[in-house]
CHARMM internal coordinates of N, CA and C (Angstrom, degrees):
IC EDIT
DIST 1 N 1 CA 1.4205
DIST 1 CA 1 C 1.5403
ANGL 1 N 1 CA 1 C 114.44
DIST 1 C 2 N 1.2186
ANGL 1 CA 1 C 2 N 111.58
DIHE 1 N 1 CA 1 C 2 N 133.56
DIST 2 N 2 CA 1.4932
ANGL 1 C 2 N 2 CA 117.76
DIHE 1 CA 1 C 2 N 2 CA -173.84
DIST 2 CA 2 C 1.5172
ANGL 2 N 2 CA 2 C 111.29
DIHE 1 C 2 N 2 CA 2 C -69.93
DIST 2 C 3 N 1.3183
ANGL 2 CA 2 C 3 N 118.73
DIHE 2 N 2 CA 2 C 3 N 148.60
DIST 3 N 3 CA 1.4534
ANGL 2 C 3 N 3 CA 124.44
DIHE 2 CA 2 C 3 N 3 CA -179.20
DIST 3 CA 3 C 1.5214
ANGL 3 N 3 CA 3 C 108.63
DIHE 2 C 3 N 3 CA 3 C -65.47
DIST 3 C 4 N 1.2665
ANGL 3 CA 3 C 4 N 116.52
DIHE 3 N 3 CA 3 C 4 N 142.29
DIST 4 N 4 CA 1.5418
ANGL 3 C 4 N 4 CA 116.65
DIHE 3 CA 3 C 4 N 4 CA 176.20
DIST 4 CA 4 C 1.5117
ANGL 4 N 4 CA 4 C 113.48
DIHE 3 C 4 N 4 CA 4 C -79.14
DIST 4 C 5 N 1.2787
ANGL 4 CA 4 C 5 N 111.49
DIHE 4 N 4 CA 4 C 5 N 157.56
DIST 5 N 5 CA 1.5378
ANGL 4 C 5 N 5 CA 111.99
DIHE 4 CA 4 C 5 N 5 CA -169.80
DIST 5 CA 5 C 1.4976
ANGL 5 N 5 CA 5 C 111.48
DIHE 4 C 5 N 5 CA 5 C -61.41
DIST 5 C 6 N 1.3537
ANGL 5 CA 5 C 6 N 117.75
DIHE 5 N 5 CA 5 C 6 N -31.01
DIST 6 N 6 CA 1.4172
ANGL 5 C 6 N 6 CA 125.69
DIHE 5 CA 5 C 6 N 6 CA 178.26
DIST 6 CA 6 C 1.5055
ANGL 6 N 6 CA 6 C 111.40
DIHE 5 C 6 N 6 CA 6 C -60.78
DIST 6 C 7 N 1.3308
ANGL 6 CA 6 C 7 N 116.49
DIHE 6 N 6 CA 6 C 7 N -35.45
DIST 7 N 7 CA 1.4366
ANGL 6 C 7 N 7 CA 124.47
DIHE 6 CA 6 C 7 N 7 CA 178.91
DIST 7 CA 7 C 1.5162
ANGL 7 N 7 CA 7 C 113.44
DIHE 6 C 7 N 7 CA 7 C -83.34
DIST 7 C 8 N 1.4149
ANGL 7 CA 7 C 8 N 123.28
DIHE 7 N 7 CA 7 C 8 N -29.38
DIST 8 N 8 CA 1.4252
ANGL 7 C 8 N 8 CA 126.36
DIHE 7 CA 7 C 8 N 8 CA -174.50
DIST 8 CA 8 C 1.6523
ANGL 8 N 8 CA 8 C 106.46
DIHE 7 C 8 N 8 CA 8 C -87.59
DIST 8 C 9 N 1.2916
ANGL 8 CA 8 C 9 N 118.01
DIHE 8 N 8 CA 8 C 9 N -28.05
DIST 9 N 9 CA 1.4728
ANGL 8 C 9 N 9 CA 115.95
DIHE 8 CA 8 C 9 N 9 CA -170.38
DIST 9 CA 9 C 1.6389
ANGL 9 N 9 CA 9 C 109.74
DIHE 8 C 9 N 9 CA 9 C -126.37
DIST 9 C 10 N 1.3006
ANGL 9 CA 9 C 10 N 116.96
DIHE 9 N 9 CA 9 C 10 N 86.42
DIST 10 N 10 CA 1.5140
ANGL 9 C 10 N 10 CA 114.98
DIHE 9 CA 9 C 10 N 10 CA 176.89
DIST 10 CA 10 C 1.4474
ANGL 10 N 10 CA 10 C 114.70
DIHE 9 C 10 N 10 CA 10 C -61.01
DIST 10 C 11 N 1.2527
ANGL 10 CA 10 C 11 N 115.28
DIHE 10 N 10 CA 10 C 11 N 156.56
DIST 11 N 11 CA 1.4885
ANGL 10 C 11 N 11 CA 122.35
DIHE 10 CA 10 C 11 N 11 CA 177.76
DIST 11 CA 11 C 1.5635
ANGL 11 N 11 CA 11 C 112.32
DIHE 10 C 11 N 11 CA 11 C -56.54
DIST 11 C 12 N 1.2695
ANGL 11 CA 11 C 12 N 120.57
DIHE 11 N 11 CA 11 C 12 N 127.09
DIST 12 N 12 CA 1.4480
ANGL 11 C 12 N 12 CA 120.52
DIHE 11 CA 11 C 12 N 12 CA -171.89
DIST 12 CA 12 C 1.6053
ANGL 12 N 12 CA 12 C 114.46
DIHE 11 C 12 N 12 CA 12 C 104.09
DIST 12 C 13 N 1.2184
ANGL 12 CA 12 C 13 N 115.30
DIHE 12 N 12 CA 12 C 13 N -17.49
DIST 13 N 13 CA 1.5386
ANGL 12 C 13 N 13 CA 120.83
DIHE 12 CA 12 C 13 N 13 CA 179.87
DIST 13 CA 13 C 1.4646
ANGL 13 N 13 CA 13 C 112.65
DIHE 12 C 13 N 13 CA 13 C -69.05
DIST 13 C 14 N 1.3546
ANGL 13 CA 13 C 14 N 113.75
DIHE 13 N 13 CA 13 C 14 N 130.78
DIST 14 N 14 CA 1.4845
ANGL 13 C 14 N 14 CA 121.21
DIHE 13 CA 13 C 14 N 14 CA 177.43
DIST 14 CA 14 C 1.5872
ANGL 14 N 14 CA 14 C 110.48
DIHE 13 C 14 N 14 CA 14 C -79.03
DIST 14 C 15 N 1.2865
ANGL 14 CA 14 C 15 N 113.81
DIHE 14 N 14 CA 14 C 15 N 121.08
DIST 15 N 15 CA 1.4480
ANGL 14 C 15 N 15 CA 122.79
DIHE 14 CA 14 C 15 N 15 CA -166.98
DIST 15 CA 15 C 1.5768
ANGL 15 N 15 CA 15 C 103.03
DIHE 14 C 15 N 15 CA 15 C -133.31
DIST 15 C 16 N 1.3828
ANGL 15 CA 15 C 16 N 112.73
DIHE 15 N 15 CA 15 C 16 N 169.71
DIST 16 N 16 CA 1.4619
ANGL 15 C 16 N 16 CA 125.08
DIHE 15 CA 15 C 16 N 16 CA 162.01
DIST 16 CA 16 C 1.4062
ANGL 16 N 16 CA 16 C 111.82
DIHE 15 C 16 N 16 CA 16 C -126.45
DIST 16 C 17 N 1.4520
ANGL 16 CA 16 C 17 N 113.76
DIHE 16 N 16 CA 16 C 17 N 142.60
DIST 17 N 17 CA 1.4590
ANGL 16 C 17 N 17 CA 118.06
DIHE 16 CA 16 C 17 N 17 CA 175.32
DIST 17 CA 17 C 1.4143
ANGL 17 N 17 CA 17 C 109.67
DIHE 16 C 17 N 17 CA 17 C -122.23
DIST 17 C 18 N 1.2722
ANGL 17 CA 17 C 18 N 117.86
DIHE 17 N 17 CA 17 C 18 N 148.31
DIST 18 N 18 CA 1.5712
ANGL 17 C 18 N 18 CA 126.10
DIHE 17 CA 17 C 18 N 18 CA 178.96
DIST 18 CA 18 C 1.5345
ANGL 18 N 18 CA 18 C 103.22
DIHE 17 C 18 N 18 CA 18 C -111.45
DIST 18 C 19 N 1.3612
ANGL 18 CA 18 C 19 N 119.62
DIHE 18 N 18 CA 18 C 19 N 140.37
DIST 19 N 19 CA 1.3039
ANGL 18 C 19 N 19 CA 128.66
DIHE 18 CA 18 C 19 N 19 CA 175.49
DIST 19 CA 19 C 1.5101
ANGL 19 N 19 CA 19 C 111.80
DIHE 18 C 19 N 19 CA 19 C -118.99
DIST 19 C 20 N 1.4318
ANGL 19 CA 19 C 20 N 114.69
DIHE 19 N 19 CA 19 C 20 N -1.04
DIST 20 N 20 CA 1.4389
ANGL 19 C 20 N 20 CA 120.97
DIHE 19 CA 19 C 20 N 20 CA -176.96
DIST 20 CA 20 C 1.5534
ANGL 20 N 20 CA 20 C 108.28
DIHE 19 C 20 N 20 CA 20 C -131.77
DIST 20 C 21 N 1.1987
ANGL 20 CA 20 C 21 N 118.91
DIHE 20 N 20 CA 20 C 21 N 41.19
DIST 21 N 21 CA 1.4804
ANGL 20 C 21 N 21 CA 128.86
DIHE 20 CA 20 C 21 N 21 CA 172.88
DIST 21 CA 21 C 1.5418
ANGL 21 N 21 CA 21 C 114.46
DIHE 20 C 21 N 21 CA 21 C 61.49
DIST 21 C 22 N 1.1939
ANGL 21 CA 21 C 22 N 110.06
DIHE 21 N 21 CA 21 C 22 N 36.56
DIST 22 N 22 CA 1.5152
ANGL 21 C 22 N 22 CA 114.29
DIHE 21 CA 21 C 22 N 22 CA 172.96
DIST 22 CA 22 C 1.6571
ANGL 22 N 22 CA 22 C 109.56
DIHE 21 C 22 N 22 CA 22 C 95.66
DIST 22 C 23 N 1.2289
ANGL 22 CA 22 C 23 N 125.60
DIHE 22 N 22 CA 22 C 23 N -1.51
DIST 23 N 23 CA 1.3696
ANGL 22 C 23 N 23 CA 124.07
DIHE 22 CA 22 C 23 N 23 CA 178.29
DIST 23 CA 23 C 1.5834
ANGL 23 N 23 CA 23 C 114.59
DIHE 22 C 23 N 23 CA 23 C -61.47
DIST 23 C 24 N 1.4165
ANGL 23 CA 23 C 24 N 107.89
DIHE 23 N 23 CA 23 C 24 N -45.49
DIST 24 N 24 CA 1.4484
ANGL 23 C 24 N 24 CA 115.21
DIHE 23 CA 23 C 24 N 24 CA 177.96
DIST 24 CA 24 C 1.6101
ANGL 24 N 24 CA 24 C 106.75
DIHE 23 C 24 N 24 CA 24 C -138.85
DIST 24 C 25 N 1.3453
ANGL 24 CA 24 C 25 N 114.02
DIHE 24 N 24 CA 24 C 25 N 152.61
DIST 25 N 25 CA 1.4710
ANGL 24 C 25 N 25 CA 121.87
DIHE 24 CA 24 C 25 N 25 CA -175.12
DIST 25 CA 25 C 1.5423
ANGL 25 N 25 CA 25 C 103.09
DIHE 24 C 25 N 25 CA 25 C -120.01
DIST 25 C 26 N 1.3987
ANGL 25 CA 25 C 26 N 117.17
DIHE 25 N 25 CA 25 C 26 N 136.87
DIST 26 N 26 CA 1.3515
ANGL 25 C 26 N 26 CA 124.44
DIHE 25 CA 25 C 26 N 26 CA 171.97
DIST 26 CA 26 C 1.5517
ANGL 26 N 26 CA 26 C 109.91
DIHE 25 C 26 N 26 CA 26 C -108.01
DIST 26 C 27 N 1.2973
ANGL 26 CA 26 C 27 N 112.14
DIHE 26 N 26 CA 26 C 27 N 131.60
DIST 27 N 27 CA 1.5105
ANGL 26 C 27 N 27 CA 113.00
DIHE 26 CA 26 C 27 N 27 CA 175.73
DIST 27 CA 27 C 1.4834
ANGL 27 N 27 CA 27 C 114.05
DIHE 26 C 27 N 27 CA 27 C -75.47
DIST 27 C 28 N 1.3818
ANGL 27 CA 27 C 28 N 115.92
DIHE 27 N 27 CA 27 C 28 N 151.24
DIST 28 N 28 CA 1.3332
ANGL 27 C 28 N 28 CA 120.63
DIHE 27 CA 27 C 28 N 28 CA -179.40
DIST 28 CA 28 C 1.5170
ANGL 28 N 28 CA 28 C 116.30
DIHE 27 C 28 N 28 CA 28 C -164.99
DIST 28 C 29 N 1.1879
ANGL 28 CA 28 C 29 N 125.89
DIHE 28 N 28 CA 28 C 29 N -175.65
DIST 29 N 29 CA 1.4301
ANGL 28 C 29 N 29 CA 132.92
DIHE 28 CA 28 C 29 N 29 CA 175.50
DIST 29 CA 29 C 1.5061
ANGL 29 N 29 CA 29 C 115.40
DIHE 28 C 29 N 29 CA 29 C -125.03
DIST 29 C 30 N 1.1989
ANGL 29 CA 29 C 30 N 121.14
DIHE 29 N 29 CA 29 C 30 N 131.57
DIST 30 N 30 CA 1.4911
ANGL 29 C 30 N 30 CA 124.32
DIHE 29 CA 29 C 30 N 30 CA 175.21
DIST 30 CA 30 C 1.5936
ANGL 30 N 30 CA 30 C 103.10
DIHE 29 C 30 N 30 CA 30 C -63.06
DIST 30 C 31 N 1.3154
ANGL 30 CA 30 C 31 N 111.96
DIHE 30 N 30 CA 30 C 31 N 113.56
DIST 31 N 31 CA 1.5666
ANGL 30 C 31 N 31 CA 123.79
DIHE 30 CA 30 C 31 N 31 CA 179.31
DIST 31 CA 31 C 1.5607
ANGL 31 N 31 CA 31 C 113.42
DIHE 30 C 31 N 31 CA 31 C -87.73
DIST 31 C 32 N 1.3378
ANGL 31 CA 31 C 32 N 115.33
DIHE 31 N 31 CA 31 C 32 N -38.22
DIST 32 N 32 CA 1.4205
ANGL 31 C 32 N 32 CA 115.70
DIHE 31 CA 31 C 32 N 32 CA -173.93
DIST 32 CA 32 C 1.5710
ANGL 32 N 32 CA 32 C 109.04
DIHE 31 C 32 N 32 CA 32 C -163.59
DIST 32 C 33 N 1.2204
ANGL 32 CA 32 C 33 N 121.27
DIHE 32 N 32 CA 32 C 33 N 160.08
DIST 33 N 33 CA 1.5650
ANGL 32 C 33 N 33 CA 127.31
DIHE 32 CA 32 C 33 N 33 CA 171.68
DIST 33 CA 33 C 1.4976
ANGL 33 N 33 CA 33 C 109.93
DIHE 32 C 33 N 33 CA 33 C -107.98
DIST 33 C 34 N 1.2990
ANGL 33 CA 33 C 34 N 114.84
DIHE 33 N 33 CA 33 C 34 N 136.38
DIST 34 N 34 CA 1.4461
ANGL 33 C 34 N 34 CA 120.04
DIHE 33 CA 33 C 34 N 34 CA 174.41
DIST 34 CA 34 C 1.5800
ANGL 34 N 34 CA 34 C 101.75
DIHE 33 C 34 N 34 CA 34 C -145.93
DIST 34 C 35 N 1.3416
ANGL 34 CA 34 C 35 N 114.74
DIHE 34 N 34 CA 34 C 35 N 96.70
DIST 35 N 35 CA 1.3883
ANGL 34 C 35 N 35 CA 125.91
DIHE 34 CA 34 C 35 N 35 CA -170.79
DIST 35 CA 35 C 1.4694
ANGL 35 N 35 CA 35 C 108.52
DIHE 34 C 35 N 35 CA 35 C -46.91
DIST 35 C 36 N 1.2888
ANGL 35 CA 35 C 36 N 117.27
DIHE 35 N 35 CA 35 C 36 N 134.23
DIST 36 N 36 CA 1.4435
ANGL 35 C 36 N 36 CA 131.85
DIHE 35 CA 35 C 36 N 36 CA 2.13
DIST 36 CA 36 C 1.4214
ANGL 36 N 36 CA 36 C 116.33
DIHE 35 C 36 N 36 CA 36 C -96.85
DIST 36 C 37 N 1.4312
ANGL 36 CA 36 C 37 N 117.87
DIHE 36 N 36 CA 36 C 37 N 15.96
DIST 37 N 37 CA 1.4806
ANGL 36 C 37 N 37 CA 122.87
DIHE 36 CA 36 C 37 N 37 CA -179.11
DIST 37 CA 37 C 1.4918
ANGL 37 N 37 CA 37 C 113.56
DIHE 36 C 37 N 37 CA 37 C -119.02
DIST 37 C 38 N 1.3449
ANGL 37 CA 37 C 38 N 116.22
DIHE 37 N 37 CA 37 C 38 N -174.94
DIST 38 N 38 CA 1.3320
ANGL 37 C 38 N 38 CA 125.47
DIHE 37 CA 37 C 38 N 38 CA -175.50
DIST 38 CA 38 C 1.5225
ANGL 38 N 38 CA 38 C 109.61
DIHE 37 C 38 N 38 CA 38 C -126.75
DIST 38 C 39 N 1.3376
ANGL 38 CA 38 C 39 N 119.70
DIHE 38 N 38 CA 38 C 39 N 152.17
DIST 39 N 39 CA 1.4595
ANGL 38 C 39 N 39 CA 125.09
DIHE 38 CA 38 C 39 N 39 CA 176.92
DIST 39 CA 39 C 1.5349
ANGL 39 N 39 CA 39 C 102.41
DIHE 38 C 39 N 39 CA 39 C -106.11
DIST 39 C 40 N 1.3070
ANGL 39 CA 39 C 40 N 115.04
DIHE 39 N 39 CA 39 C 40 N 127.90
DIST 40 N 40 CA 1.4439
ANGL 39 C 40 N 40 CA 123.47
DIHE 39 CA 39 C 40 N 40 CA 179.47
DIST 40 CA 40 C 1.5461
ANGL 40 N 40 CA 40 C 111.44
DIHE 39 C 40 N 40 CA 40 C -118.42
DIST 40 C 41 N 1.3467
ANGL 40 CA 40 C 41 N 122.35
DIHE 40 N 40 CA 40 C 41 N 125.62
DIST 41 N 41 CA 1.3024
ANGL 40 C 41 N 41 CA 126.08
DIHE 40 CA 40 C 41 N 41 CA -178.34
DIST 41 CA 41 C 1.6751
ANGL 41 N 41 CA 41 C 106.57
DIHE 40 C 41 N 41 CA 41 C -99.03
DIST 41 C 42 N 1.1914
ANGL 41 CA 41 C 42 N 118.47
DIHE 41 N 41 CA 41 C 42 N 115.29
DIST 42 N 42 CA 1.5564
ANGL 41 C 42 N 42 CA 122.77
DIHE 41 CA 41 C 42 N 42 CA -176.81
DIST 42 CA 42 C 1.5354
ANGL 42 N 42 CA 42 C 107.73
DIHE 41 C 42 N 42 CA 42 C -87.25
DIST 42 C 43 N 1.3987
ANGL 42 CA 42 C 43 N 113.82
DIHE 42 N 42 CA 42 C 43 N 165.63
DIST 43 N 43 CA 1.4149
ANGL 42 C 43 N 43 CA 119.67
DIHE 42 CA 42 C 43 N 43 CA -174.32
DIST 43 CA 43 C 1.6113
ANGL 43 N 43 CA 43 C 115.13
DIHE 42 C 43 N 43 CA 43 C -56.46
DIST 43 C 44 N 1.2241
ANGL 43 CA 43 C 44 N 117.14
DIHE 43 N 43 CA 43 C 44 N -24.21
DIST 44 N 44 CA 1.3485
ANGL 43 C 44 N 44 CA 119.93
DIHE 43 CA 43 C 44 N 44 CA 175.20
DIST 44 CA 44 C 1.4495
ANGL 44 N 44 CA 44 C 121.68
DIHE 43 C 44 N 44 CA 44 C -82.47
DIST 44 C 45 N 1.4433
ANGL 44 CA 44 C 45 N 116.71
DIHE 44 N 44 CA 44 C 45 N 3.99
DIST 45 N 45 CA 1.4273
ANGL 44 C 45 N 45 CA 124.87
DIHE 44 CA 44 C 45 N 45 CA 172.99
DIST 45 CA 45 C 1.5202
ANGL 45 N 45 CA 45 C 109.55
DIHE 44 C 45 N 45 CA 45 C 94.82
DIST 45 C 46 N 1.2816
ANGL 45 CA 45 C 46 N 123.76
DIHE 45 N 45 CA 45 C 46 N -11.09
DIST 46 N 46 CA 1.4875
ANGL 45 C 46 N 46 CA 126.61
DIHE 45 CA 45 C 46 N 46 CA 177.94
DIST 46 CA 46 C 1.4491
ANGL 46 N 46 CA 46 C 111.70
DIHE 45 C 46 N 46 CA 46 C -71.76
DIST 46 C 47 N 1.2755
ANGL 46 CA 46 C 47 N 116.07
DIHE 46 N 46 CA 46 C 47 N 147.19
DIST 47 N 47 CA 1.4920
ANGL 46 C 47 N 47 CA 122.96
DIHE 46 CA 46 C 47 N 47 CA 176.05
DIST 47 CA 47 C 1.5062
ANGL 47 N 47 CA 47 C 110.64
DIHE 46 C 47 N 47 CA 47 C -115.92
DIST 47 C 48 N 1.3801
ANGL 47 CA 47 C 48 N 112.66
DIHE 47 N 47 CA 47 C 48 N 129.91
DIST 48 N 48 CA 1.4188
ANGL 47 C 48 N 48 CA 119.68
DIHE 47 CA 47 C 48 N 48 CA -178.19
DIST 48 CA 48 C 1.5411
ANGL 48 N 48 CA 48 C 113.55
DIHE 47 C 48 N 48 CA 48 C -117.74
DIST 48 C 49 N 1.3113
ANGL 48 CA 48 C 49 N 117.96
DIHE 48 N 48 CA 48 C 49 N 137.83
DIST 49 N 49 CA 1.4534
ANGL 48 C 49 N 49 CA 124.05
DIHE 48 CA 48 C 49 N 49 CA 178.35
DIST 49 CA 49 C 1.5810
ANGL 49 N 49 CA 49 C 106.69
DIHE 48 C 49 N 49 CA 49 C -90.58
DIST 49 C 50 N 1.3418
ANGL 49 CA 49 C 50 N 116.08
DIHE 49 N 49 CA 49 C 50 N 107.51
DIST 50 N 50 CA 1.4988
ANGL 49 C 50 N 50 CA 118.34
DIHE 49 CA 49 C 50 N 50 CA -172.92
DIST 50 CA 50 C 1.4639
ANGL 50 N 50 CA 50 C 108.05
DIHE 49 C 50 N 50 CA 50 C -104.65
DIST 50 C 51 N 1.2806
ANGL 50 CA 50 C 51 N 121.49
DIHE 50 N 50 CA 50 C 51 N 119.58
DIST 51 N 51 CA 1.4858
ANGL 50 C 51 N 51 CA 129.14
DIHE 50 CA 50 C 51 N 51 CA -179.25
DIST 51 CA 51 C 1.4534
ANGL 51 N 51 CA 51 C 113.16
DIHE 50 C 51 N 51 CA 51 C -111.23
DIST 51 C 52 N 1.2768
ANGL 51 CA 51 C 52 N 118.57
DIHE 51 N 51 CA 51 C 52 N -12.63
DIST 52 N 52 CA 1.5060
ANGL 51 C 52 N 52 CA 121.37
DIHE 51 CA 51 C 52 N 52 CA -172.33
DIST 52 CA 52 C 1.4435
ANGL 52 N 52 CA 52 C 109.52
DIHE 51 C 52 N 52 CA 52 C -116.45
DIST 52 C 53 N 1.2991
ANGL 52 CA 52 C 53 N 115.02
DIHE 52 N 52 CA 52 C 53 N 120.09
DIST 53 N 53 CA 1.4628
ANGL 52 C 53 N 53 CA 124.24
DIHE 52 CA 52 C 53 N 53 CA -176.66
DIST 53 CA 53 C 1.4697
ANGL 53 N 53 CA 53 C 112.21
DIHE 52 C 53 N 53 CA 53 C -61.47
DIST 53 C 54 N 1.3208
ANGL 53 CA 53 C 54 N 120.92
DIHE 53 N 53 CA 53 C 54 N -23.33
DIST 54 N 54 CA 1.5114
ANGL 53 C 54 N 54 CA 119.74
DIHE 53 CA 53 C 54 N 54 CA 173.95
DIST 54 CA 54 C 1.5741
ANGL 54 N 54 CA 54 C 115.39
DIHE 53 C 54 N 54 CA 54 C -72.88
DIST 54 C 55 N 1.3136
ANGL 54 CA 54 C 55 N 112.13
DIHE 54 N 54 CA 54 C 55 N -14.60
DIST 55 N 55 CA 1.3981
ANGL 54 C 55 N 55 CA 114.44
DIHE 54 CA 54 C 55 N 55 CA -175.03
DIST 55 CA 55 C 1.7183
ANGL 55 N 55 CA 55 C 111.87
DIHE 54 C 55 N 55 CA 55 C -100.60
DIST 55 C 56 N 1.4034
ANGL 55 CA 55 C 56 N 112.67
DIHE 55 N 55 CA 55 C 56 N 8.03
DIST 56 N 56 CA 1.5008
ANGL 55 C 56 N 56 CA 112.77
DIHE 55 CA 55 C 56 N 56 CA -178.76
DIST 56 CA 56 C 1.5373
ANGL 56 N 56 CA 56 C 102.45
DIHE 55 C 56 N 56 CA 56 C -137.93
DIST 56 C 57 N 1.3612
ANGL 56 CA 56 C 57 N 115.08
DIHE 56 N 56 CA 56 C 57 N 146.87
DIST 57 N 57 CA 1.3760
ANGL 56 C 57 N 57 CA 125.00
DIHE 56 CA 56 C 57 N 57 CA -179.14
DIST 57 CA 57 C 1.5861
ANGL 57 N 57 CA 57 C 109.92
DIHE 56 C 57 N 57 CA 57 C -148.27
DIST 57 C 58 N 1.2946
ANGL 57 CA 57 C 58 N 123.28
DIHE 57 N 57 CA 57 C 58 N 158.83
DIST 58 N 58 CA 1.3580
ANGL 57 C 58 N 58 CA 128.69
DIHE 57 CA 57 C 58 N 58 CA 170.94
DIST 58 CA 58 C 1.5580
ANGL 58 N 58 CA 58 C 99.68
DIHE 57 C 58 N 58 CA 58 C -69.54
DIST 58 C 59 N 1.4143
ANGL 58 CA 58 C 59 N 111.60
DIHE 58 N 58 CA 58 C 59 N 142.75
DIST 59 N 59 CA 1.4680
ANGL 58 C 59 N 59 CA 119.47
DIHE 58 CA 58 C 59 N 59 CA 174.23
DIST 59 CA 59 C 1.6215
ANGL 59 N 59 CA 59 C 109.34
DIHE 58 C 59 N 59 CA 59 C -57.66
DIST 59 C 60 N 1.3156
ANGL 59 CA 59 C 60 N 120.03
DIHE 59 N 59 CA 59 C 60 N -32.96
DIST 60 N 60 CA 1.4466
ANGL 59 C 60 N 60 CA 118.89
DIHE 59 CA 59 C 60 N 60 CA -176.62
DIST 60 CA 60 C 1.6486
ANGL 60 N 60 CA 60 C 111.68
DIHE 59 C 60 N 60 CA 60 C -77.72
DIST 60 C 61 N 1.3883
ANGL 60 CA 60 C 61 N 111.16
DIHE 60 N 60 CA 60 C 61 N -3.78
DIST 61 N 61 CA 1.5172
ANGL 60 C 61 N 61 CA 111.27
DIHE 60 CA 60 C 61 N 61 CA 176.46
DIST 61 CA 61 C 1.5554
ANGL 61 N 61 CA 61 C 113.10
DIHE 60 C 61 N 61 CA 61 C -102.37
DIST 61 C 62 N 1.3269
ANGL 61 CA 61 C 62 N 114.63
DIHE 61 N 61 CA 61 C 62 N 2.30
DIST 62 N 62 CA 1.3625
ANGL 61 C 62 N 62 CA 115.54
DIHE 61 CA 61 C 62 N 62 CA -174.59
DIST 62 CA 62 C 1.6003
ANGL 62 N 62 CA 62 C 111.20
DIHE 61 C 62 N 62 CA 62 C -120.28
DIST 62 C 63 N 1.3294
ANGL 62 CA 62 C 63 N 118.71
DIHE 62 N 62 CA 62 C 63 N 113.39
DIST 63 N 63 CA 1.4758
ANGL 62 C 63 N 63 CA 125.14
DIHE 62 CA 62 C 63 N 63 CA -175.32
DIST 63 CA 63 C 1.5217
ANGL 63 N 63 CA 63 C 113.09
DIHE 62 C 63 N 63 CA 63 C -84.70
DIST 63 C 64 N 1.1910
ANGL 63 CA 63 C 64 N 124.21
DIHE 63 N 63 CA 63 C 64 N 133.73
DIST 64 N 64 CA 1.4806
ANGL 63 C 64 N 64 CA 127.60
DIHE 63 CA 63 C 64 N 64 CA 172.72
DIST 64 CA 64 C 1.4826
ANGL 64 N 64 CA 64 C 105.84
DIHE 63 C 64 N 64 CA 64 C 70.34
DIST 64 C 65 N 1.3587
ANGL 64 CA 64 C 65 N 119.04
DIHE 64 N 64 CA 64 C 65 N 56.25
DIST 65 N 65 CA 1.5519
ANGL 64 C 65 N 65 CA 121.26
DIHE 64 CA 64 C 65 N 65 CA 177.52
DIST 65 CA 65 C 1.5206
ANGL 65 N 65 CA 65 C 105.92
DIHE 64 C 65 N 65 CA 65 C -61.23
DIST 65 C 66 N 1.3127
ANGL 65 CA 65 C 66 N 115.53
DIHE 65 N 65 CA 65 C 66 N 134.00
DIST 66 N 66 CA 1.5204
ANGL 65 C 66 N 66 CA 123.56
DIHE 65 CA 65 C 66 N 66 CA 177.13
DIST 66 CA 66 C 1.7223
ANGL 66 N 66 CA 66 C 101.44
DIHE 65 C 66 N 66 CA 66 C -104.58
DIST 66 C 67 N 1.2743
ANGL 66 CA 66 C 67 N 105.73
DIHE 66 N 66 CA 66 C 67 N 145.67
DIST 67 N 67 CA 1.5008
ANGL 66 C 67 N 67 CA 110.21
DIHE 66 CA 66 C 67 N 67 CA 174.02
DIST 67 CA 67 C 1.5104
ANGL 67 N 67 CA 67 C 103.71
DIHE 66 C 67 N 67 CA 67 C -116.81
DIST 67 C 68 N 1.3014
ANGL 67 CA 67 C 68 N 119.38
DIHE 67 N 67 CA 67 C 68 N 132.09
DIST 68 N 68 CA 1.4127
ANGL 67 C 68 N 68 CA 124.73
DIHE 67 CA 67 C 68 N 68 CA 166.03
DIST 68 CA 68 C 1.4606
ANGL 68 N 68 CA 68 C 120.05
DIHE 67 C 68 N 68 CA 68 C -80.40
DIST 68 C 69 N 1.3117
ANGL 68 CA 68 C 69 N 127.13
DIHE 68 N 68 CA 68 C 69 N 111.13
DIST 69 N 69 CA 1.3563
ANGL 68 C 69 N 69 CA 129.46
DIHE 68 CA 68 C 69 N 69 CA -177.46
DIST 69 CA 69 C 1.5469
ANGL 69 N 69 CA 69 C 112.82
DIHE 68 C 69 N 69 CA 69 C -79.97
END
COOR INIT
IC SEED 1 N 1 CA 1 C
IC BUILD
């Protein structure tokens, strides 16, 4: 069984999230847990509720991170 997002990404972890199916990734920080998902605060101050493991990665796993302005 795959690890849950709340187990994989502790609060404070540097991550990237995608909102466009992986075409671009936005850097952020895990701000909170709300089982079974995590809240991620992106650089523009918005907070996203991430429930899908395909939409979140560690920043170290994402090359060429793009920021949407």
